N, CA, C, O and the ligand as a Tripos MOL2 file, in Angstrom:
@<TRIPOS>MOLECULE
protein
  237   235    60     0     0
PROTEIN
NO_CHARGES

@<TRIPOS>ATOM
      1 N         100.8150   96.5700  101.3940 N.3       1 MET1
      2 CA        100.3010   95.1380  101.3800 C.3       1 MET1
      3 C          99.7480   94.8540  102.6390 C.2       1 MET1
      4 O         100.2120   95.1960  103.7270 O.2       1 MET1
      5 N          98.6160   94.1370  102.4000 N.am      2 ALA2
      6 CA         97.7310   93.7310  103.2990 C.3       2 ALA2
      7 C          98.1810   92.2480  104.0260 C.2       2 ALA2
      8 O          98.6890   91.3450  103.3620 O.2       2 ALA2
      9 N          97.9440   92.1520  105.3360 N.am      3 THR3
     10 CA         98.3180   91.0040  105.6930 C.3       3 THR3
     11 C          97.4890   89.8980  105.1530 C.2       3 THR3
     12 O          96.2670   89.9860  105.0350 O.2       3 THR3
     13 N          98.1980   88.8380  104.8230 N.am      4 GLN4
     14 CA         97.4270   87.6830  104.0370 C.3       4 GLN4
     15 C          97.5510   86.4280  104.8480 C.2       4 GLN4
     16 O          98.5080   86.3600  105.6190 O.2       4 GLN4
     17 N          96.5460   85.2310  104.7630 N.am      5 VAL5
     18 CA         96.9630   84.1640  105.2640 C.3       5 VAL5
     19 C          97.2290   83.0760  104.0230 C.2       5 VAL5
     20 O          96.4390   83.0010  103.0810 O.2       5 VAL5
     21 N          98.2910   82.3330  104.1090 N.am      6 ARG6
     22 CA         98.5440   81.2250  103.0320 C.3       6 ARG6
     23 C          98.9780   80.2140  103.4830 C.2       6 ARG6
     24 O          99.7320   80.2710  104.4550 O.2       6 ARG6
     25 N          98.5850   78.8540  102.8390 N.am      7 ALA7
     26 CA         98.8680   77.5280  103.4740 C.3       7 ALA7
     27 C         100.3080   77.5070  102.9810 C.2       7 ALA7
     28 O         100.7490   77.8090  101.8720 O.2       7 ALA7
     29 N         100.9720   77.0510  104.1390 N.am      8 CYS8
     30 CA        102.4950   76.6030  103.8440 C.3       8 CYS8
     31 C         102.7690   75.4700  102.7150 C.2       8 CYS8
     32 O         102.2170   74.3720  102.7890 O.2       8 CYS8
     33 N         103.6210   75.7960  101.7100 N.am      9 PRO9
     34 CA        103.5380   74.6010  100.8900 C.3       9 PRO9
     35 C         104.2830   73.2370  101.2260 C.2       9 PRO9
     36 O         104.1450   72.1410  100.6820 O.2       9 PRO9
     37 N         105.1850   73.6460  102.3690 N.am     10 LYS10
     38 CA        105.9200   72.4540  102.7720 C.3      10 LYS10
     39 C         105.0050   71.7130  103.9260 C.2      10 LYS10
     40 O         104.8120   70.5040  103.7960 O.2      10 LYS10
     41 N         104.5550   72.2640  104.8170 N.am     11 CYS11
     42 CA        103.5890   71.4870  106.0360 C.3      11 CYS11
     43 C         102.0740   71.8920  105.6730 C.2      11 CYS11
     44 O         101.2110   71.2820  106.3040 O.2      11 CYS11
     45 N         101.6790   72.7740  104.8060 N.am     12 THR12
     46 CA        100.4300   72.7260  104.5530 C.3      12 THR12
     47 C          99.5710   73.5740  105.6270 C.2      12 THR12
     48 O          98.4090   73.9550  105.4830 O.2      12 THR12
     49 N         100.2660   73.7420  106.5390 N.am     13 LYS13
     50 CA         99.2810   74.6540  107.7760 C.3      13 LYS13
     51 C          99.2280   76.1930  107.4830 C.2      13 LYS13
     52 O         100.1210   76.7690  106.8620 O.2      13 LYS13
     53 N          98.3330   76.6890  107.8820 N.am     14 LEU14
     54 CA         98.3300   78.2470  107.5650 C.3      14 LEU14
     55 C          99.1290   78.9430  108.4250 C.2      14 LEU14
     56 O          99.3190   78.6980  109.6160 O.2      14 LEU14
     57 N          99.6420   79.9310  107.6810 N.am     15 MET15
     58 CA        100.5900   80.8350  108.3170 C.3      15 MET15
     59 C         100.1610   82.5680  107.7600 C.2      15 MET15
     60 O          99.5340   82.8510  106.7390 O.2      15 MET15
     61 N         100.6160   83.3480  108.5930 N.am     16 TRP16
     62 CA        100.2350   84.7800  108.5500 C.3      16 TRP16
     63 C         101.2760   85.4170  107.5800 C.2      16 TRP16
     64 O         102.3920   85.4310  108.0980 O.2      16 TRP16
     65 N         101.2450   85.8720  106.5020 N.am     17 VAL17
     66 CA        102.2540   86.4480  105.5740 C.3      17 VAL17
     67 C         101.9990   88.0600  105.9480 C.2      17 VAL17
     68 O         101.0230   88.7390  105.6270 O.2      17 VAL17
     69 N         103.1990   88.4770  106.7420 N.am     18 LYS18
     70 CA        103.3370   89.7490  107.0330 C.3      18 LYS18
     71 C         104.4360   90.4660  106.6090 C.2      18 LYS18
     72 O         105.5400   89.9630  106.4000 O.2      18 LYS18
     73 N         104.1000   91.8580  106.4520 N.am     19 ASP19
     74 CA        105.3530   92.7310  105.6040 C.3      19 ASP19
     75 C         106.4830   92.4850  106.2130 C.2      19 ASP19
     76 O         107.4520   92.2120  105.5040 O.2      19 ASP19
     77 N         106.6010   92.5130  107.3440 N.am     20 GLU20
     78 CA        107.9180   92.5600  108.2510 C.3      20 GLU20
     79 C         108.4490   91.2130  108.2320 C.2      20 GLU20
     80 O         109.5290   91.0530  108.8020 O.2      20 GLU20
     81 N         107.9270   90.2690  107.7150 N.am     21 GLN21
     82 CA        108.4590   88.6890  107.9180 C.3      21 GLN21
     83 C         108.9550   88.3280  106.4550 C.2      21 GLN21
     84 O         109.5880   87.2970  106.2310 O.2      21 GLN21
     85 N         108.6040   89.2940  105.4300 N.am     22 ILE22
     86 CA        108.8470   88.6990  104.1610 C.3      22 ILE22
     87 C         109.8450   89.0940  103.4910 C.2      22 ILE22
     88 O         110.1290   90.2600  103.7640 O.2      22 ILE22
     89 N         110.5720   88.5750  102.6470 N.am     23 GLN23
     90 CA        111.6350   89.2550  101.5580 C.3      23 GLN23
     91 C         110.9470   89.2180  100.4350 C.2      23 GLN23
     92 O         110.1520   88.3170  100.1650 O.2      23 GLN23
     93 N         111.2530   90.3780   99.5650 N.am     24 MET24
     94 CA        110.7680   90.3990   98.2520 C.3      24 MET24
     95 C         112.0110   89.9070   97.2250 C.2      24 MET24
     96 O         113.0640   90.5140   97.0340 O.2      24 MET24
     97 N         111.5580   88.5480   96.5790 N.am     25 LEU25
     98 CA        112.6960   88.1080   95.7530 C.3      25 LEU25
     99 C         112.8330   88.7380   94.3770 C.2      25 LEU25
    100 O         113.8770   88.8530   93.7350 O.2      25 LEU25
    101 N         111.3880   89.1980   93.9640 N.am     26 ASP26
    102 CA        111.1760   90.1820   92.9090 C.3      26 ASP26
    103 C         110.1670   90.6600   92.8600 C.2      26 ASP26
    104 O         109.5050   90.3870   93.8620 O.2      26 ASP26
    105 N         109.5610   91.4080   92.0170 N.am     27 GLU27
    106 CA        108.3500   92.0700   92.0350 C.3      27 GLU27
    107 C         107.2380   91.0760   92.1440 C.2      27 GLU27
    108 O         106.2110   91.5590   92.6230 O.2      27 GLU27
    109 N         107.1900   90.0370   91.8810 N.am     28 ASN28
    110 CA        105.9940   89.0430   91.7800 C.3      28 ASN28
    111 C         106.1990   87.9230   92.8640 C.2      28 ASN28
    112 O         105.2450   87.1750   93.0780 O.2      28 ASN28
    113 N         107.3580   87.7500   93.5570 N.am     29 THR29
    114 CA        107.6060   86.5910   94.4450 C.3      29 THR29
    115 C         108.1970   87.0480   95.6770 C.2      29 THR29
    116 O         109.2720   87.6430   95.7450 O.2      29 THR29
    117 N         107.3110   86.6900   96.8350 N.am     30 ILE30
    118 CA        107.8200   86.7380   98.0370 C.3      30 ILE30
    119 C         108.5580   85.5050   98.8070 C.2      30 ILE30
    120 O         108.2470   84.3600   98.4800 O.2      30 ILE30
    121 N         109.3720   85.6860   99.6590 N.am     31 SER31
    122 CA        109.8730   84.6350  100.5040 C.3      31 SER31
    123 C         109.9420   84.9490  102.1910 C.2      31 SER31
    124 O         110.2510   86.0100  102.7330 O.2      31 SER31
    125 N         109.5600   83.7040  102.8030 N.am     32 MET32
    126 CA        109.5550   83.8170  104.2790 C.3      32 MET32
    127 C         109.8150   82.6670  104.8890 C.2      32 MET32
    128 O         109.7090   81.6280  104.2370 O.2      32 MET32
    129 N         110.1630   82.6330  106.1080 N.am     33 THR33
    130 CA        110.0860   81.4870  106.8160 C.3      33 THR33
    131 C         108.9400   81.0930  107.6270 C.2      33 THR33
    132 O         108.2830   81.7380  108.4440 O.2      33 THR33
    133 N         108.8360   79.7640  107.1750 N.am     34 CYS34
    134 CA        107.3680   79.3240  107.9360 C.3      34 CYS34
    135 C         107.5050   79.1620  109.3720 C.2      34 CYS34
    136 O         108.4120   78.4500  109.8050 O.2      34 CYS34
    137 N         106.6150   79.8110  110.2350 N.am     35 PRO35
    138 CA        106.7470   79.5450  111.8060 C.3      35 PRO35
    139 C         106.3180   78.1710  112.1490 C.2      35 PRO35
    140 O         106.0600   77.8960  113.3210 O.2      35 PRO35
    141 N         106.2250   77.3000  111.2190 N.am     36 HIS36
    142 CA        105.5700   75.8440  111.8360 C.3      36 HIS36
    143 C         106.8530   75.1970  111.5270 C.2      36 HIS36
    144 O         107.5210   74.8520  112.5020 O.2      36 HIS36
    145 N         107.3620   74.9470  110.2540 N.am     37 CYS37
    146 CA        108.4140   74.1050  109.7050 C.3      37 CYS37
    147 C         109.6210   74.6020  109.9740 C.2      37 CYS37
    148 O         110.5720   73.9270  110.3680 O.2      37 CYS37
    149 N         109.6290   75.8290  109.7670 N.am     38 GLN38
    150 CA        111.1460   76.7430  109.7870 C.3      38 GLN38
    151 C         111.7060   76.4980  108.5690 C.2      38 GLN38
    152 O         112.9250   76.5790  108.4210 O.2      38 GLN38
    153 N         110.8250   76.1530  107.5030 N.am     39 GLN39
    154 CA        111.5220   76.2840  106.3040 C.3      39 GLN39
    155 C         111.0320   77.5090  105.2670 C.2      39 GLN39
    156 O         109.9670   78.1260  105.2390 O.2      39 GLN39
    157 N         112.1460   77.6120  104.4850 N.am     40 THR40
    158 CA        111.9560   79.0280  103.8050 C.3      40 THR40
    159 C         110.8320   78.6380  102.3470 C.2      40 THR40
    160 O         111.0390   77.8110  101.4590 O.2      40 THR40
    161 N         110.0360   79.2540  102.4640 N.am     41 VAL41
    162 CA        109.0190   79.1130  101.2280 C.3      41 VAL41
    163 C         108.8210   80.2120  100.6060 C.2      41 VAL41
    164 O         108.9250   81.3350  101.0980 O.2      41 VAL41
    165 N         108.4530   79.8770   99.2120 N.am     42 ARG42
    166 CA        108.2280   81.1360   98.3290 C.3      42 ARG42
    167 C         106.7520   81.2550   97.9550 C.2      42 ARG42
    168 O         106.1790   80.1670   97.8880 O.2      42 ARG42
    169 N         106.0830   82.2280   97.7220 N.am     43 PHE43
    170 CA        105.0190   82.4320   97.1930 C.3      43 PHE43
    171 C         104.9670   83.5880   96.2130 C.2      43 PHE43
    172 O         105.4140   84.7060   96.4720 O.2      43 PHE43
    173 N         104.3510   83.2210   94.9890 N.am     44 LYS44
    174 CA        104.0600   84.1440   93.9610 C.3      44 LYS44
    175 C         102.7870   85.1810   94.5290 C.2      44 LYS44
    176 O         101.8150   84.8620   95.2130 O.2      44 LYS44
    177 N         103.1180   86.3700   94.0520 N.am     45 LEU45
    178 CA        101.9450   87.2360   94.2270 C.3      45 LEU45
    179 C         101.1550   87.3440   93.0110 C.2      45 LEU45
    180 O         101.5720   87.8440   91.9660 O.2      45 LEU45
    181 N          99.8940   86.8100   93.2050 N.am     46 VAL46
    182 CA         99.0280   86.9290   92.3950 C.3      46 VAL46
    183 C          98.0630   87.9850   92.6200 C.2      46 VAL46
    184 O          96.9840   87.7230   93.1520 O.2      46 VAL46
    185 N          98.3980   89.2850   92.2160 N.am     47 THR47
    186 CA         97.8480   90.3390   92.3300 C.3      47 THR47
    187 C          97.1610   91.1540   91.1090 C.2      47 THR47
    188 O          96.7510   92.3150   91.1060 O.2      47 THR47
    189 N          97.1620   90.2050   90.0900 N.am     48 VAL48
    190 CA         96.3930   90.6380   88.7220 C.3      48 VAL48
    191 C          94.8930   90.4290   88.9710 C.2      48 VAL48
    192 O          94.2960   89.3740   89.1860 O.2      48 VAL48
    193 N          94.3380   91.9190   88.8760 N.am     49 GLY49
    194 CA         92.9600   91.7490   88.8280 C.3      49 GLY49
    195 C          92.3290   93.0550   89.0780 C.2      49 GLY49
    196 O          92.9450   94.1090   88.9130 O.2      49 GLY49
    197 N          91.1820   93.0000   89.4500 N.am     50 ALA50
    198 CA         90.5130   94.3340   89.6600 C.3      50 ALA50
    199 C          91.1180   95.1380   90.8420 C.2      50 ALA50
    200 O          91.2920   96.3540   90.7670 O.2      50 ALA50
    201 N          91.4410   94.3700   91.9790 N.am     51 ASN51
    202 CA         91.9040   95.1810   92.9670 C.3      51 ASN51
    203 C          93.4280   95.3510   92.9240 C.2      51 ASN51
    204 O          93.9340   96.0300   93.8180 O.2      51 ASN51
    205 N          94.1720   94.8380   92.0340 N.am     52 ALA52
    206 CA         95.6150   94.8760   91.9460 C.3      52 ALA52
    207 C          96.0420   96.3900   92.0600 C.2      52 ALA52
    208 O          96.7540   96.7960   92.9780 O.2      52 ALA52
    209 N          95.5370   97.2130   91.0270 N.am     53 ALA53
    210 CA         96.1480   98.7600   90.9910 C.3      53 ALA53
    211 C          95.1910   99.6540   91.4840 C.2      53 ALA53
    212 O          95.4640  100.8540   91.4570 O.2      53 ALA53
    213 N          93.9400   99.2140   92.0030 N.am     54 GLY54
    214 CA         93.0160   99.8860   92.3970 C.3      54 GLY54
    215 C          93.1550  100.7500   93.6270 C.2      54 GLY54
    216 O          94.1680  100.4420   94.2540 O.2      54 GLY54
    217 N          92.6050  101.5330   94.0630 N.am     55 PRO55
    218 CA         92.5910  102.2950   95.2920 C.3      55 PRO55
    219 C          92.3400  101.5790   96.5210 C.2      55 PRO55
    220 O          91.4280  100.7560   96.4460 O.2      55 PRO55
    221 N          92.9800  101.7000   97.7410 N.am     56 LYS56
    222 CA         92.6650  100.8660   98.7360 C.3      56 LYS56
    223 C          91.2370  101.3900   99.3420 C.2      56 LYS56
    224 O          91.0560  102.5770   99.6140 O.2      56 LYS56
    225 N          90.4240  100.5610   99.4910 N.am     57 MET57
    226 CA         89.0100  100.7530  100.0140 C.3      57 MET57
    227 C          89.0620  100.4160  101.6840 C.2      57 MET57
    228 O          89.3920   99.3640  102.2330 O.2      57 MET57
    229 N          88.6850  101.4930  102.1870 N.am     58 GLY58
    230 CA         88.5680  101.4120  103.7170 C.3      58 GLY58
    231 C          90.1130  101.1350  104.3090 C.2      58 GLY58
    232 O          91.1540  101.2460  103.6610 O.2      58 GLY58
    233 N          89.9780  100.7370  105.7500 N.am     59 HIS59
    234 CA         91.1660  100.4060  106.3480 C.3      59 HIS59
    235 C          90.8610   99.3560  107.2630 C.2      59 HIS59
    236 O          91.7530   98.8560  107.9480 O.2      59 HIS59
    237 ZN        105.4920   75.0980  106.9230 Zn       60 ZN60
@<TRIPOS>BOND
     1     1     2 1
     2     2     3 1
     3     3     4 2
     4     3     5 am
     5     5     6 1
     6     6     7 1
     7     7     8 2
     8     7     9 am
     9     9    10 1
    10    10    11 1
    11    11    12 2
    12    11    13 am
    13    13    14 1
    14    14    15 1
    15    15    16 2
    16    15    17 am
    17    17    18 1
    18    18    19 1
    19    19    20 2
    20    19    21 am
    21    21    22 1
    22    22    23 1
    23    23    24 2
    24    23    25 am
    25    25    26 1
    26    26    27 1
    27    27    28 2
    28    27    29 am
    29    29    30 1
    30    30    31 1
    31    31    32 2
    32    31    33 am
    33    33    34 1
    34    34    35 1
    35    35    36 2
    36    35    37 am
    37    37    38 1
    38    38    39 1
    39    39    40 2
    40    39    41 am
    41    41    42 1
    42    42    43 1
    43    43    44 2
    44    43    45 am
    45    45    46 1
    46    46    47 1
    47    47    48 2
    48    47    49 am
    49    49    50 1
    50    50    51 1
    51    51    52 2
    52    51    53 am
    53    53    54 1
    54    54    55 1
    55    55    56 2
    56    55    57 am
    57    57    58 1
    58    58    59 1
    59    59    60 2
    60    59    61 am
    61    61    62 1
    62    62    63 1
    63    63    64 2
    64    63    65 am
    65    65    66 1
    66    66    67 1
    67    67    68 2
    68    67    69 am
    69    69    70 1
    70    70    71 1
    71    71    72 2
    72    71    73 am
    73    73    74 1
    74    74    75 1
    75    75    76 2
    76    75    77 am
    77    77    78 1
    78    78    79 1
    79    79    80 2
    80    79    81 am
    81    81    82 1
    82    82    83 1
    83    83    84 2
    84    83    85 am
    85    85    86 1
    86    86    87 1
    87    87    88 2
    88    87    89 am
    89    89    90 1
    90    90    91 1
    91    91    92 2
    92    91    93 am
    93    93    94 1
    94    94    95 1
    95    95    96 2
    96    95    97 am
    97    97    98 1
    98    98    99 1
    99    99   100 2
   100    99   101 am
   101   101   102 1
   102   102   103 1
   103   103   104 2
   104   103   105 am
   105   105   106 1
   106   106   107 1
   107   107   108 2
   108   107   109 am
   109   109   110 1
   110   110   111 1
   111   111   112 2
   112   111   113 am
   113   113   114 1
   114   114   115 1
   115   115   116 2
   116   115   117 am
   117   117   118 1
   118   118   119 1
   119   119   120 2
   120   119   121 am
   121   121   122 1
   122   122   123 1
   123   123   124 2
   124   123   125 am
   125   125   126 1
   126   126   127 1
   127   127   128 2
   128   127   129 am
   129   129   130 1
   130   130   131 1
   131   131   132 2
   132   131   133 am
   133   133   134 1
   134   134   135 1
   135   135   136 2
   136   135   137 am
   137   137   138 1
   138   138   139 1
   139   139   140 2
   140   139   141 am
   141   141   142 1
   142   142   143 1
   143   143   144 2
   144   143   145 am
   145   145   146 1
   146   146   147 1
   147   147   148 2
   148   147   149 am
   149   149   150 1
   150   150   151 1
   151   151   152 2
   152   151   153 am
   153   153   154 1
   154   154   155 1
   155   155   156 2
   156   155   157 am
   157   157   158 1
   158   158   159 1
   159   159   160 2
   160   159   161 am
   161   161   162 1
   162   162   163 1
   163   163   164 2
   164   163   165 am
   165   165   166 1
   166   166   167 1
   167   167   168 2
   168   167   169 am
   169   169   170 1
   170   170   171 1
   171   171   172 2
   172   171   173 am
   173   173   174 1
   174   174   175 1
   175   175   176 2
   176   175   177 am
   177   177   178 1
   178   178   179 1
   179   179   180 2
   180   179   181 am
   181   181   182 1
   182   182   183 1
   183   183   184 2
   184   183   185 am
   185   185   186 1
   186   186   187 1
   187   187   188 2
   188   187   189 am
   189   189   190 1
   190   190   191 1
   191   191   192 2
   192   191   193 am
   193   193   194 1
   194   194   195 1
   195   195   196 2
   196   195   197 am
   197   197   198 1
   198   198   199 1
   199   199   200 2
   200   199   201 am
   201   201   202 1
   202   202   203 1
   203   203   204 2
   204   203   205 am
   205   205   206 1
   206   206   207 1
   207   207   208 2
   208   207   209 am
   209   209   210 1
   210   210   211 1
   211   211   212 2
   212   211   213 am
   213   213   214 1
   214   214   215 1
   215   215   216 2
   216   215   217 am
   217   217   218 1
   218   218   219 1
   219   219   220 2
   220   219   221 am
   221   221   222 1
   222   222   223 1
   223   223   224 2
   224   223   225 am
   225   225   226 1
   226   226   227 1
   227   227   228 2
   228   227   229 am
   229   229   230 1
   230   230   231 1
   231   231   232 2
   232   231   233 am
   233   233   234 1
   234   234   235 1
   235   235   236 2
@<TRIPOS>SUBSTRUCTURE
     1 MET1         2 RESIDUE 1 A MET
     2 ALA2         6 RESIDUE 1 A ALA
     3 THR3        10 RESIDUE 1 A THR
     4 GLN4        14 RESIDUE 1 A GLN
     5 VAL5        18 RESIDUE 1 A VAL
     6 ARG6        22 RESIDUE 1 A ARG
     7 ALA7        26 RESIDUE 1 A ALA
     8 CYS8        30 RESIDUE 1 A CYS
     9 PRO9        34 RESIDUE 1 A PRO
    10 LYS10       38 RESIDUE 1 A LYS
    11 CYS11       42 RESIDUE 1 A CYS
    12 THR12       46 RESIDUE 1 A THR
    13 LYS13       50 RESIDUE 1 A LYS
    14 LEU14       54 RESIDUE 1 A LEU
    15 MET15       58 RESIDUE 1 A MET
    16 TRP16       62 RESIDUE 1 A TRP
    17 VAL17       66 RESIDUE 1 A VAL
    18 LYS18       70 RESIDUE 1 A LYS
    19 ASP19       74 RESIDUE 1 A ASP
    20 GLU20       78 RESIDUE 1 A GLU
    21 GLN21       82 RESIDUE 1 A GLN
    22 ILE22       86 RESIDUE 1 A ILE
    23 GLN23       90 RESIDUE 1 A GLN
    24 MET24       94 RESIDUE 1 A MET
    25 LEU25       98 RESIDUE 1 A LEU
    26 ASP26      102 RESIDUE 1 A ASP
    27 GLU27      106 RESIDUE 1 A GLU
    28 ASN28      110 RESIDUE 1 A ASN
    29 THR29      114 RESIDUE 1 A THR
    30 ILE30      118 RESIDUE 1 A ILE
    31 SER31      122 RESIDUE 1 A SER
    32 MET32      126 RESIDUE 1 A MET
    33 THR33      130 RESIDUE 1 A THR
    34 CYS34      134 RESIDUE 1 A CYS
    35 PRO35      138 RESIDUE 1 A PRO
    36 HIS36      142 RESIDUE 1 A HIS
    37 CYS37      146 RESIDUE 1 A CYS
    38 GLN38      150 RESIDUE 1 A GLN
    39 GLN39      154 RESIDUE 1 A GLN
    40 THR40      158 RESIDUE 1 A THR
    41 VAL41      162 RESIDUE 1 A VAL
    42 ARG42      166 RESIDUE 1 A ARG
    43 PHE43      170 RESIDUE 1 A PHE
    44 LYS44      174 RESIDUE 1 A LYS
    45 LEU45      178 RESIDUE 1 A LEU
    46 VAL46      182 RESIDUE 1 A VAL
    47 THR47      186 RESIDUE 1 A THR
    48 VAL48      190 RESIDUE 1 A VAL
    49 GLY49      194 RESIDUE 1 A GLY
    50 ALA50      198 RESIDUE 1 A ALA
    51 ASN51      202 RESIDUE 1 A ASN
    52 ALA52      206 RESIDUE 1 A ALA
    53 ALA53      210 RESIDUE 1 A ALA
    54 GLY54      214 RESIDUE 1 A GLY
    55 PRO55      218 RESIDUE 1 A PRO
    56 LYS56      222 RESIDUE 1 A LYS
    57 MET57      226 RESIDUE 1 A MET
    58 GLY58      230 RESIDUE 1 A GLY
    59 HIS59      234 RESIDUE 1 A HIS
    60 ZN60       237 GROUP 0 **** ****
C-alpha cells in the first residue's frame, strides 16, 4: 500500500496515511490517529478501479 495524503474528517487538515500508523478495521476500512487533532479517524479504502488489482507500476 502506498503512502497517501488524506484530509482529516475531523479537523480537515491534510495528513499522511502511512502503513505503520494505520489499523485495518476490515478489508475496506482503515483507522488512524490524526497527528493534528489526535482523534481517531476512519477512512474507507476506495481502491476499486483500474489500478486496484493491477501490477505495481514503477517504484
Ligand atoms: Zn485531524
